[in-house]
N, C-alpha and C positions, 0 to 999 in steps of 0.2 A: 503493500500500498503506500499510496503518495499523501504525507502529512506536510507540508512544506514549514519549517521552523519559524518563519517569518510573521507567520499567522496565531491566532489565537482560535481556541475549540471549544464549542461547548459539551456537555457530556449527551446531550441531544444530538449530537454529531453535525452541529453548524459551526463555520467557518467566518473569522472576521478578518477583513484586512481595513488598516486605516488607510483613507487616500483624503490629503488633508484635511477638512474637520468633517469627512463624511466616513462612514462605516462601509464596509462592500462586504457581504454575506452571501453564503451557498452552502450546500451541504458537502459533508467529506468523502472524498474519495471512497474512505471504509463504506461509508452510507450510500454512494452510489452502484457501489459494486455489488452490498448487499440486496439491494433494490432490483439490479436486473434494467436492462432495456424500457427505458422513462417513455410514457405516452403522455402525458399532459402534467404541466407545472401551474398550479395555481398560485399568485404570490399576492402580496397582501397589497390593500390599494394606497396609491401616492395620496398623500396626506394624513393617510392614519396613523392615529397616537398605538405605538406599542407599549406593553411592556416586558422587561427580561421574564423569558420563562415562558410566556404565554404562546397558545396555537394560532398561528399568524398568516399559513398558508398549507398545503397539501402536494405530494408529489406522489406521481401515481405511474407504475409501471404494470408490464403484462402479465406479473405476478402477483403485485398486493397496492397497498395506497402506505403511507404514511407523512406523518403531519411535519409538519416545519413551526419550531418554533423559534422563538426571538432572542438572539443571544445576549441582548441588549435593548436600554429603553430609549426610545426616543420617536422621531416621526420618519415614516416611511416618505424619501425623498424621490424616488424613482424606482422601476422596475426592469427586466431585461425582457422588453419587447421581442427579441430574437426568440426566446423558448416557446412563445405562442404558437409559433410554426414548426420550431425544430427543438424540441426537448432534450434530443441528443447530444447538445449540446453540453448538457450536463454530466453524462456518460463518458464524451470525448475531454472534455476540459472543465473539469468540475472548479476549479482554482482559476481559470480564467474566461472564457466564454460562456461558461456555464455558470456565471453569477447571479442571483437570483434577484435581489433588492440592496437598495441603498437606504442608511437609514444616517439622520441628523441624531446624534447622541442628545440625550439630556443632561448625560455626566461620560465627557468620555475616558473619566479615570474608572468606571466600570468596567472597560475590556480587562485591567487588570483581576478582576474576577475570574477569569477565563483561564482556559488550561494554556501551557504551552503544547506543542507538539508530541513530546516525551510523553508528559500528564497525560496529554491523550489515548497515548499509545498503548500506557498502562493498562488504563483503564478497559481498553478491548478487548 
């Protein structure tokens, strides 16, 4: 599995990356591999206020569906529109083209509550 060390991870299998004053998030390589070929991604709506830990979306594969949880609190400011037409980006490039949404965090320091790649892998 590929879990880049520059990212932070939630125990619910989401990853986050800081880009300026925003947080980009998606599901981990481990999660997409366990789900199999994705057929649908439901991201939270732009403008939605989210709270860390709450269910904010769904990813569906040919095998099953799984909830997406907010790794950090804040406002959803952008969703990856490419996933509507091609959810395979999550399978092919979960940390690049397969990002799911961007958050303007309530407090950027909340990211410190998330796991390092080593901590995440230790819990798998």
